[in-house]
PDB file of N, CA, C and O in Angstrom, chain B, residues numbered from 101:
ATOM      1  N   MET B 101       0.840  -1.190   0.000  1.00  0.00           N
ATOM      2  CA  MET B 101       0.000   0.000   0.000  1.00  0.00           C
ATOM      3  C   MET B 101       0.887   1.256   0.000  1.00  0.00           C
ATOM      4  O   MET B 101       1.858   1.339   0.752  1.00  0.00           O
ATOM      5  N   GLU B 102       0.549   2.200  -0.828  1.00  0.00           N
ATOM      6  CA  GLU B 102       1.322   3.426  -0.977  1.00  0.00           C
ATOM      7  C   GLU B 102       1.034   4.407   0.163  1.00  0.00           C
ATOM      8  O   GLU B 102      -0.114   4.567   0.576  1.00  0.00           O
ATOM      9  N   ASP B 103       2.084   5.058   0.666  1.00  0.00           N
ATOM     10  CA  ASP B 103       1.941   6.069   1.719  1.00  0.00           C
ATOM     11  C   ASP B 103       1.551   7.397   1.077  1.00  0.00           C
ATOM     12  O   ASP B 103       2.332   7.980   0.325  1.00  0.00           O
ATOM     13  N   LEU B 104       0.342   7.875   1.375  1.00  0.00           N
ATOM     14  CA  LEU B 104      -0.161   9.112   0.779  1.00  0.00           C
ATOM     15  C   LEU B 104      -0.178  10.287   1.759  1.00  0.00           C
ATOM     16  O   LEU B 104      -0.856  11.286   1.515  1.00  0.00           O
ATOM     17  N   THR B 105       0.557  10.177   2.857  1.00  0.00           N
ATOM     18  CA  THR B 105       0.566  11.272   3.817  1.00  0.00           C
ATOM     19  C   THR B 105       1.351  12.451   3.258  1.00  0.00           C
ATOM     20  O   THR B 105       2.352  12.276   2.563  1.00  0.00           O
ATOM     21  N   LEU B 106       0.885  13.639   3.570  1.00  0.00           N
ATOM     22  CA  LEU B 106       1.521  14.872   3.120  1.00  0.00           C
ATOM     23  C   LEU B 106       2.617  15.242   4.115  1.00  0.00           C
ATOM     24  O   LEU B 106       2.338  15.436   5.298  1.00  0.00           O
ATOM     25  N   LYS B 107       3.836  15.338   3.654  1.00  0.00           N
ATOM     26  CA  LYS B 107       4.955  15.654   4.529  1.00  0.00           C
ATOM     27  C   LYS B 107       5.315  17.130   4.374  1.00  0.00           C
ATOM     28  O   LYS B 107       5.858  17.555   3.355  1.00  0.00           O
ATOM     29  N   LEU B 108       4.999  17.886   5.403  1.00  0.00           N
ATOM     30  CA  LEU B 108       5.323  19.306   5.423  1.00  0.00           C
ATOM     31  C   LEU B 108       6.607  19.524   6.196  1.00  0.00           C
ATOM     32  O   LEU B 108       6.884  18.817   7.165  1.00  0.00           O
ATOM     33  N   LYS B 109       7.388  20.501   5.769  1.00  0.00           N
ATOM     34  CA  LYS B 109       8.612  20.861   6.474  1.00  0.00           C
ATOM     35  C   LYS B 109       8.503  22.327   6.879  1.00  0.00           C
ATOM     36  O   LYS B 109       7.979  23.142   6.121  1.00  0.00           O
ATOM     37  N   PRO B 110       8.996  22.665   8.068  1.00  0.00           N
ATOM     38  CA  PRO B 110       8.945  24.073   8.479  1.00  0.00           C
ATOM     39  C   PRO B 110       9.912  24.902   7.653  1.00  0.00           C
ATOM     40  O   PRO B 110      11.083  24.552   7.507  1.00  0.00           O
ATOM     41  N   LYS B 111       9.412  25.994   7.119  1.00  0.00           N
ATOM     42  CA  LYS B 111      10.253  26.858   6.287  1.00  0.00           C
ATOM     43  C   LYS B 111      10.846  27.999   7.111  1.00  0.00           C
ATOM     44  O   LYS B 111      12.045  28.270   7.037  1.00  0.00           O
ATOM     45  N   ARG B 112       9.991  28.670   7.903  1.00  0.00           N
ATOM     46  CA  ARG B 112      10.484  29.769   8.738  1.00  0.00           C
ATOM     47  C   ARG B 112       9.472  30.126   9.813  1.00  0.00           C
ATOM     48  O   ARG B 112       8.324  29.684   9.782  1.00  0.00           O
ATOM     49  N   ILE B 113       9.918  30.929  10.755  1.00  0.00           N
ATOM     50  CA  ILE B 113       9.071  31.402  11.843  1.00  0.00           C
ATOM     51  C   ILE B 113       8.507  32.760  11.439  1.00  0.00           C
ATOM     52  O   ILE B 113       9.250  33.653  11.033  1.00  0.00           O
ATOM     53  N   LEU B 114       7.192  32.909  11.553  1.00  0.00           N
ATOM     54  CA  LEU B 114       6.536  34.156  11.149  1.00  0.00           C
ATOM     55  C   LEU B 114       6.277  35.103  12.311  1.00  0.00           C
ATOM     56  O   LEU B 114       6.331  36.321  12.144  1.00  0.00           O
ATOM     57  N   ASP B 115       5.995  34.551  13.485  1.00  0.00           N
ATOM     58  CA  ASP B 115       5.628  35.394  14.625  1.00  0.00           C
ATOM     59  C   ASP B 115       5.849  34.610  15.911  1.00  0.00           C
ATOM     60  O   ASP B 115       6.118  33.410  15.877  1.00  0.00           O
ATOM     61  N   ARG B 116       5.736  35.286  17.031  1.00  0.00           N
ATOM     62  CA  ARG B 116       5.924  34.676  18.337  1.00  0.00           C
ATOM     63  C   ARG B 116       4.883  35.242  19.297  1.00  0.00           C
ATOM     64  O   ARG B 116       4.502  36.409  19.204  1.00  0.00           O
ATOM     65  N   SER B 117       4.429  34.389  20.226  1.00  0.00           N
ATOM     66  CA  SER B 117       3.419  34.811  21.189  1.00  0.00           C
ATOM     67  C   SER B 117       3.639  34.075  22.503  1.00  0.00           C
ATOM     68  O   SER B 117       4.278  33.024  22.545  1.00  0.00           O
ATOM     69  N   GLU B 118       3.100  34.645  23.570  1.00  0.00           N
ATOM     70  CA  GLU B 118       3.181  34.010  24.882  1.00  0.00           C
ATOM     71  C   GLU B 118       1.774  33.804  25.408  1.00  0.00           C
ATOM     72  O   GLU B 118       1.001  34.757  25.514  1.00  0.00           O
ATOM     73  N   LYS B 119       1.439  32.569  25.739  1.00  0.00           N
ATOM     74  CA  LYS B 119       0.125  32.239  26.288  1.00  0.00           C
ATOM     75  C   LYS B 119       0.282  31.954  27.777  1.00  0.00           C
ATOM     76  O   LYS B 119       1.284  31.378  28.200  1.00  0.00           O
ATOM     77  N   VAL B 120      -0.700  32.354  28.565  1.00  0.00           N
ATOM     78  CA  VAL B 120      -0.679  32.075  29.994  1.00  0.00           C
ATOM     79  C   VAL B 120      -1.868  31.186  30.320  1.00  0.00           C
ATOM     80  O   VAL B 120      -3.019  31.563  30.103  1.00  0.00           O
ATOM     81  N   LEU B 121      -1.577  30.005  30.842  1.00  0.00           N
ATOM     82  CA  LEU B 121      -2.596  29.052  31.240  1.00  0.00           C
ATOM     83  C   LEU B 121      -2.369  28.665  32.696  1.00  0.00           C
ATOM     84  O   LEU B 121      -1.365  28.030  33.020  1.00  0.00           O
ATOM     85  N   ARG B 122      -3.283  29.040  33.564  1.00  0.00           N
ATOM     86  CA  ARG B 122      -3.164  28.731  34.996  1.00  0.00           C
ATOM     87  C   ARG B 122      -1.794  29.104  35.556  1.00  0.00           C
ATOM     88  O   ARG B 122      -1.124  28.279  36.178  1.00  0.00           O
ATOM     89  N   ASN B 123      -1.395  30.315  35.339  1.00  0.00           N
ATOM     90  CA  ASN B 123      -0.128  30.857  35.825  1.00  0.00           C
ATOM     91  C   ASN B 123       1.105  30.201  35.213  1.00  0.00           C
ATOM     92  O   ASN B 123       2.202  30.342  35.753  1.00  0.00           O
ATOM     93  N   LYS B 124       0.954  29.495  34.113  1.00  0.00           N
ATOM     94  CA  LYS B 124       2.073  28.886  33.405  1.00  0.00           C
ATOM     95  C   LYS B 124       2.214  29.566  32.048  1.00  0.00           C
ATOM     96  O   LYS B 124       1.245  29.663  31.295  1.00  0.00           O
ATOM     97  N   LYS B 125       3.417  30.037  31.738  1.00  0.00           N
ATOM     98  CA  LYS B 125       3.667  30.697  30.461  1.00  0.00           C
ATOM     99  C   LYS B 125       4.107  29.669  29.432  1.00  0.00           C
ATOM    100  O   LYS B 125       4.970  28.835  29.703  1.00  0.00           O
ATOM    101  N   ILE B 126       3.505  29.736  28.247  1.00  0.00           N
ATOM    102  CA  ILE B 126       3.853  28.847  27.147  1.00  0.00           C
ATOM    103  C   ILE B 126       4.226  29.713  25.953  1.00  0.00           C
ATOM    104  O   ILE B 126       3.420  30.514  25.479  1.00  0.00           O
ATOM    105  N   LEU B 127       5.457  29.546  25.468  1.00  0.00           N
ATOM    106  CA  LEU B 127       5.898  30.291  24.293  1.00  0.00           C
ATOM    107  C   LEU B 127       5.413  29.580  23.042  1.00  0.00           C
ATOM    108  O   LEU B 127       5.604  28.374  22.882  1.00  0.00           O
ATOM    109  N   MET B 128       4.786  30.340  22.161  1.00  0.00           N
ATOM    110  CA  MET B 128       4.242  29.798  20.916  1.00  0.00           C
ATOM    111  C   MET B 128       4.898  30.526  19.748  1.00  0.00           C
ATOM    112  O   MET B 128       5.218  31.712  19.834  1.00  0.00           O
ATOM    113  N   ILE B 129       5.093  29.790  18.653  1.00  0.00           N
ATOM    114  CA  ILE B 129       5.607  30.405  17.435  1.00  0.00           C
ATOM    115  C   ILE B 129       4.681  30.066  16.273  1.00  0.00           C
ATOM    116  O   ILE B 129       4.109  28.978  16.208  1.00  0.00           O
ATOM    117  N   LYS B 130       4.549  31.005  15.374  1.00  0.00           N
ATOM    118  CA  LYS B 130       3.756  30.798  14.163  1.00  0.00           C
ATOM    119  C   LYS B 130       4.722  30.331  13.072  1.00  0.00           C
ATOM    120  O   LYS B 130       5.620  31.067  12.663  1.00  0.00           O
ATOM    121  N   VAL B 131       4.518  29.095  12.610  1.00  0.00           N
ATOM    122  CA  VAL B 131       5.447  28.459  11.681  1.00  0.00           C
ATOM    123  C   VAL B 131       4.834  28.383  10.284  1.00  0.00           C
ATOM    124  O   VAL B 131       3.681  27.985  10.119  1.00  0.00           O
ATOM    125  N   LEU B 132       5.612  28.764   9.298  1.00  0.00           N
ATOM    126  CA  LEU B 132       5.216  28.586   7.901  1.00  0.00           C
ATOM    127  C   LEU B 132       5.701  27.215   7.467  1.00  0.00           C
ATOM    128  O   LEU B 132       6.898  26.930   7.494  1.00  0.00           O
ATOM    129  N   TRP B 133       4.758  26.365   7.064  1.00  0.00           N
ATOM    130  CA  TRP B 133       5.065  25.012   6.599  1.00  0.00           C
ATOM    131  C   TRP B 133       4.992  25.000   5.082  1.00  0.00           C
ATOM    132  O   TRP B 133       4.199  25.727   4.483  1.00  0.00           O
ATOM    133  N   LYS B 134       5.826  24.168   4.462  1.00  0.00           N
ATOM    134  CA  LYS B 134       5.822  24.133   3.005  1.00  0.00           C
ATOM    135  C   LYS B 134       6.240  22.761   2.482  1.00  0.00           C
ATOM    136  O   LYS B 134       7.124  22.107   3.036  1.00  0.00           O
ATOM    137  N   ASN B 135       5.592  22.350   1.422  1.00  0.00           N
ATOM    138  CA  ASN B 135       6.100  21.281   0.569  1.00  0.00           C
ATOM    139  C   ASN B 135       5.978  21.810  -0.855  1.00  0.00           C
ATOM    140  O   ASN B 135       5.784  23.013  -1.031  1.00  0.00           O
ATOM    141  N   SER B 136       6.079  20.997  -1.840  1.00  0.00           N
ATOM    142  CA  SER B 136       6.077  21.501  -3.213  1.00  0.00           C
ATOM    143  C   SER B 136       4.732  22.072  -3.658  1.00  0.00           C
ATOM    144  O   SER B 136       4.687  22.845  -4.615  1.00  0.00           O
ATOM    145  N   GLN B 137       3.625  21.707  -2.982  1.00  0.00           N
ATOM    146  CA  GLN B 137       2.311  22.154  -3.438  1.00  0.00           C
ATOM    147  C   GLN B 137       1.531  22.991  -2.424  1.00  0.00           C
ATOM    148  O   GLN B 137       0.621  23.727  -2.806  1.00  0.00           O
ATOM    149  N   VAL B 138       1.871  22.889  -1.146  1.00  0.00           N
ATOM    150  CA  VAL B 138       1.038  23.506  -0.104  1.00  0.00           C
ATOM    151  C   VAL B 138       1.862  24.445   0.767  1.00  0.00           C
ATOM    152  O   VAL B 138       2.988  24.128   1.152  1.00  0.00           O
ATOM    153  N   LYS B 139       1.283  25.610   1.074  1.00  0.00           N
ATOM    154  CA  LYS B 139       1.853  26.526   2.066  1.00  0.00           C
ATOM    155  C   LYS B 139       0.773  26.765   3.111  1.00  0.00           C
ATOM    156  O   LYS B 139      -0.361  27.105   2.775  1.00  0.00           O
ATOM    157  N   GLU B 140       1.127  26.587   4.371  1.00  0.00           N
ATOM    158  CA  GLU B 140       0.189  26.910   5.434  1.00  0.00           C
ATOM    159  C   GLU B 140       0.972  27.264   6.677  1.00  0.00           C
ATOM    160  O   GLU B 140       2.161  26.964   6.775  1.00  0.00           O
ATOM    161  N   HIS B 141       0.305  27.908   7.636  1.00  0.00           N
ATOM    162  CA  HIS B 141       0.968  28.241   8.887  1.00  0.00           C
ATOM    163  C   HIS B 141       0.114  27.776  10.063  1.00  0.00           C
ATOM    164  O   HIS B 141      -1.113  27.716   9.987  1.00  0.00           O
ATOM    165  N   THR B 142       0.805  27.450  11.148  1.00  0.00           N
ATOM    166  CA  THR B 142       0.144  27.014  12.372  1.00  0.00           C
ATOM    167  C   THR B 142       0.910  27.569  13.570  1.00  0.00           C
ATOM    168  O   THR B 142       2.085  27.918  13.458  1.00  0.00           O
ATOM    169  N   TRP B 143       0.237  27.648  14.712  1.00  0.00           N
ATOM    170  CA  TRP B 143       0.878  28.006  15.965  1.00  0.00           C
ATOM    171  C   TRP B 143       1.340  26.725  16.641  1.00  0.00           C
ATOM    172  O   TRP B 143       0.556  25.789  16.800  1.00  0.00           O
ATOM    173  N   GLU B 144       2.603  26.676  17.037  1.00  0.00           N
ATOM    174  CA  GLU B 144       3.199  25.503  17.665  1.00  0.00           C
ATOM    175  C   GLU B 144       3.936  25.911  18.935  1.00  0.00           C
ATOM    176  O   GLU B 144       4.349  27.062  19.073  1.00  0.00           O
ATOM    177  N   LYS B 145       4.104  24.971  19.859  1.00  0.00           N
ATOM    178  CA  LYS B 145       4.891  25.231  21.063  1.00  0.00           C
ATOM    179  C   LYS B 145       6.357  25.360  20.665  1.00  0.00           C
ATOM    180  O   LYS B 145       6.905  24.524  19.946  1.00  0.00           O
ATOM    181  N   GLU B 146       6.971  26.428  21.153  1.00  0.00           N
ATOM    182  CA  GLU B 146       8.367  26.683  20.797  1.00  0.00           C
ATOM    183  C   GLU B 146       9.289  25.558  21.275  1.00  0.00           C
ATOM    184  O   GLU B 146      10.206  25.168  20.552  1.00  0.00           O
ATOM    185  N   THR B 147       9.064  25.041  22.461  1.00  0.00           N
ATOM    186  CA  THR B 147       9.937  23.986  22.995  1.00  0.00           C
ATOM    187  C   THR B 147       9.899  22.727  22.134  1.00  0.00           C
ATOM    188  O   THR B 147      10.937  22.109  21.896  1.00  0.00           O
ATOM    189  N   GLU B 148       8.721  22.345  21.669  1.00  0.00           N
ATOM    190  CA  GLU B 148       8.610  21.152  20.821  1.00  0.00           C
ATOM    191  C   GLU B 148       9.257  21.365  19.463  1.00  0.00           C
ATOM    192  O   GLU B 148       9.896  20.460  18.927  1.00  0.00           O
ATOM    193  N   MET B 149       9.093  22.556  18.908  1.00  0.00           N
ATOM    194  CA  MET B 149       9.688  22.843  17.604  1.00  0.00           C
ATOM    195  C   MET B 149      11.216  22.882  17.700  1.00  0.00           C
ATOM    196  O   MET B 149      11.903  22.434  16.782  1.00  0.00           O
ATOM    197  N   LYS B 150      11.755  23.417  18.810  1.00  0.00           N
ATOM    198  CA  LYS B 150      13.205  23.427  18.995  1.00  0.00           C
ATOM    199  C   LYS B 150      13.748  22.010  19.085  1.00  0.00           C
ATOM    200  O   LYS B 150      14.838  21.724  18.589  1.00  0.00           O
ATOM    201  N   ARG B 151      12.986  21.121  19.717  1.00  0.00           N
ATOM    202  CA  ARG B 151      13.412  19.732  19.860  1.00  0.00           C
ATOM    203  C   ARG B 151      13.362  19.003  18.509  1.00  0.00           C
ATOM    204  O   ARG B 151      14.288  18.270  18.162  1.00  0.00           O
ATOM    205  N   LYS B 152      12.280  19.209  17.753  1.00  0.00           N
ATOM    206  CA  LYS B 152      12.097  18.504  16.483  1.00  0.00           C
ATOM    207  C   LYS B 152      12.896  19.108  15.328  1.00  0.00           C
ATOM    208  O   LYS B 152      13.407  18.382  14.475  1.00  0.00           O
ATOM    209  N   TYR B 153      13.002  20.440  15.303  1.00  0.00           N
ATOM    210  CA  TYR B 153      13.631  21.147  14.180  1.00  0.00           C
ATOM    211  C   TYR B 153      14.617  22.203  14.688  1.00  0.00           C
ATOM    212  O   TYR B 153      14.367  23.397  14.522  1.00  0.00           O
ATOM    213  N   PRO B 154      15.721  21.795  15.297  1.00  0.00           N
ATOM    214  CA  PRO B 154      16.669  22.794  15.837  1.00  0.00           C
ATOM    215  C   PRO B 154      17.250  23.708  14.762  1.00  0.00           C
ATOM    216  O   PRO B 154      17.624  24.843  15.055  1.00  0.00           O
ATOM    217  N   GLU B 155      17.329  23.228  13.524  1.00  0.00           N
ATOM    218  CA  GLU B 155      17.873  24.051  12.440  1.00  0.00           C
ATOM    219  C   GLU B 155      17.006  25.271  12.158  1.00  0.00           C
ATOM    220  O   GLU B 155      17.490  26.258  11.603  1.00  0.00           O
ATOM    221  N   LEU B 156      15.746  25.216  12.528  1.00  0.00           N
ATOM    222  CA  LEU B 156      14.827  26.341  12.341  1.00  0.00           C
ATOM    223  C   LEU B 156      15.235  27.529  13.213  1.00  0.00           C
ATOM    224  O   LEU B 156      14.921  28.674  12.889  1.00  0.00           O
ATOM    225  N   PHE B 157      15.931  27.258  14.317  1.00  0.00           N
ATOM    226  CA  PHE B 157      16.315  28.289  15.272  1.00  0.00           C
ATOM    227  C   PHE B 157      17.797  28.635  15.199  1.00  0.00           C
ATOM    228  O   PHE B 157      18.253  29.534  15.906  1.00  0.00           O
ATOM    229  N   ALA B 158      18.550  27.945  14.364  1.00  0.00           N
ATOM    230  CA  ALA B 158      19.998  28.127  14.305  1.00  0.00           C
ATOM    231  C   ALA B 158      20.397  29.564  13.992  1.00  0.00           C
ATOM    232  O   ALA B 158      21.347  30.086  14.576  1.00  0.00           O
ATOM    233  N   ASP B 159      19.683  30.200  13.081  1.00  0.00           N
ATOM    234  CA  ASP B 159      20.007  31.565  12.672  1.00  0.00           C
ATOM    235  C   ASP B 159      18.735  32.395  12.669  1.00  0.00           C
ATOM    236  O   ASP B 159      18.494  33.177  11.750  1.00  0.00           O
ATOM    237  N   SER B 160      17.927  32.218  13.701  1.00  0.00           N
ATOM    238  CA  SER B 160      16.588  32.823  13.725  1.00  0.00           C
ATOM    239  C   SER B 160      16.590  34.345  13.682  1.00  0.00           C
ATOM    240  O   SER B 160      15.628  34.938  13.194  1.00  0.00           O
ATOM    241  N   GLY B 161      17.640  34.995  14.177  1.00  0.00           N
ATOM    242  CA  GLY B 161      17.681  36.448  14.159  1.00  0.00           C
ATOM    243  C   GLY B 161      17.694  37.028  12.759  1.00  0.00           C
ATOM    244  O   GLY B 161      17.248  38.157  12.555  1.00  0.00           O
ATOM    245  N   LYS B 162      18.192  36.282  11.797  1.00  0.00           N
ATOM    246  CA  LYS B 162      18.267  36.773  10.425  1.00  0.00           C
ATOM    247  C   LYS B 162      17.089  36.304   9.578  1.00  0.00           C
ATOM    248  O   LYS B 162      16.857  36.839   8.494  1.00  0.00           O
ATOM    249  N   LYS B 163      16.339  35.305  10.059  1.00  0.00           N
ATOM    250  CA  LYS B 163      15.254  34.753   9.254  1.00  0.00           C
ATOM    251  C   LYS B 163      13.936  35.488   9.443  1.00  0.00           C
ATOM    252  O   LYS B 163      13.092  35.478   8.546  1.00  0.00           O
ATOM    253  N   PHE B 164      13.744  36.126  10.597  1.00  0.00           N
ATOM    254  CA  PHE B 164      12.466  36.784  10.839  1.00  0.00           C
ATOM    255  C   PHE B 164      12.630  37.933  11.810  1.00  0.00           C
ATOM    256  O   PHE B 164      13.598  37.991  12.569  1.00  0.00           O
ATOM    257  N   LYS B 165      11.689  38.830  11.778  1.00  0.00           N
ATOM    258  CA  LYS B 165      11.630  39.940  12.711  1.00  0.00           C
ATOM    259  C   LYS B 165      10.252  39.931  13.352  1.00  0.00           C
ATOM    260  O   LYS B 165       9.246  39.755  12.666  1.00  0.00           O
ATOM    261  N   PHE B 166      10.205  40.116  14.639  1.00  0.00           N
ATOM    262  CA  PHE B 166       8.917  40.213  15.309  1.00  0.00           C
ATOM    263  C   PHE B 166       8.332  41.605  15.068  1.00  0.00           C
ATOM    264  O   PHE B 166       9.069  42.569  14.863  1.00  0.00           O
ATOM    265  N   LYS B 167       7.028  41.697  15.095  1.00  0.00           N
ATOM    266  CA  LYS B 167       6.340  42.957  14.819  1.00  0.00           C
ATOM    267  C   LYS B 167       6.842  44.073  15.734  1.00  0.00           C
ATOM    268  O   LYS B 167       7.068  45.192  15.275  1.00  0.00           O
ATOM    269  N   ASP B 168       7.019  43.779  17.026  1.00  0.00           N
ATOM    270  CA  ASP B 168       7.458  44.795  17.985  1.00  0.00           C
ATOM    271  C   ASP B 168       8.842  45.326  17.624  1.00  0.00           C
ATOM    272  O   ASP B 168       9.090  46.524  17.757  1.00  0.00           O
ATOM    273  N   GLU B 169       9.744  44.465  17.174  1.00  0.00           N
ATOM    274  CA  GLU B 169      11.081  44.900  16.802  1.00  0.00           C
ATOM    275  C   GLU B 169      11.036  45.825  15.598  1.00  0.00           C
ATOM    276  O   GLU B 169      11.771  46.811  15.548  1.00  0.00           O
ATOM    277  N   ILE B 170      10.195  45.524  14.638  1.00  0.00           N
ATOM    278  CA  ILE B 170      10.077  46.344  13.435  1.00  0.00           C
ATOM    279  C   ILE B 170       9.549  47.736  13.791  1.00  0.00           C
ATOM    280  O   ILE B 170      10.084  48.741  13.322  1.00  0.00           O
ATOM    281  N   PHE B 171       8.503  47.796  14.617  1.00  0.00           N
ATOM    282  CA  PHE B 171       7.952  49.089  15.021  1.00  0.00           C
ATOM    283  C   PHE B 171       8.973  49.896  15.817  1.00  0.00           C
ATOM    284  O   PHE B 171       9.087  51.108  15.637  1.00  0.00           O
ATOM    285  N   PHE B 172       9.706  49.230  16.689  1.00  0.00           N
ATOM    286  CA  PHE B 172      10.686  49.933  17.511  1.00  0.00           C
ATOM    287  C   PHE B 172      11.806  50.528  16.653  1.00  0.00           C
ATOM    288  O   PHE B 172      12.232  51.658  16.889  1.00  0.00           O
ATOM    289  N   LYS B 173      12.275  49.782  15.675  1.00  0.00           N
ATOM    290  CA  LYS B 173      13.362  50.265  14.822  1.00  0.00           C
ATOM    291  C   LYS B 173      12.907  51.422  13.949  1.00  0.00           C
ATOM    292  O   LYS B 173      13.726  52.261  13.574  1.00  0.00           O
ATOM    293  N   LYS B 174      11.649  51.488  13.621  1.00  0.00           N
ATOM    294  CA  LYS B 174      11.143  52.580  12.798  1.00  0.00           C
ATOM    295  C   LYS B 174      10.688  53.762  13.648  1.00  0.00           C
ATOM    296  O   LYS B 174      10.191  54.754  13.115  1.00  0.00           O
ATOM    297  N   GLY B 175      10.853  53.663  14.960  1.00  0.00           N
ATOM    298  CA  GLY B 175      10.524  54.765  15.859  1.00  0.00           C
ATOM    299  C   GLY B 175       9.046  54.944  16.102  1.00  0.00           C
ATOM    300  O   GLY B 175       8.598  56.051  16.399  1.00  0.00           O
ATOM    301  N   ARG B 176       8.280  53.881  15.983  1.00  0.00           N
ATOM    302  CA  ARG B 176       6.836  53.986  16.171  1.00  0.00           C
ATOM    303  C   ARG B 176       6.397  53.751  17.607  1.00  0.00           C
ATOM    304  O   ARG B 176       5.224  53.947  17.927  1.00  0.00           O
ATOM    305  N   ILE B 177       7.295  53.343  18.468  1.00  0.00           N
ATOM    306  CA  ILE B 177       6.894  53.103  19.865  1.00  0.00           C
ATOM    307  C   ILE B 177       7.284  54.287  20.702  1.00  0.00           C
ATOM    308  O   ILE B 177       7.041  54.297  21.909  1.00  0.00           O
TER     309      ILE B 177
END
């Protein structure tokens, strides 16, 4: 039987957020997933993504900018 599952790979981090659940902080990242035909994004736990895809974070400062950093550099804050 042929395996027809769609294998997505994380392309880059689009955004970052912090969720608070019962006094526990959870860091979330918005990940752009891609294969040859599909592009989609999802919110994932940062700790799990670092464990599964450490290369995604290897040079993260050059791959994306958070909205707050962009506004601050342009003098909007």
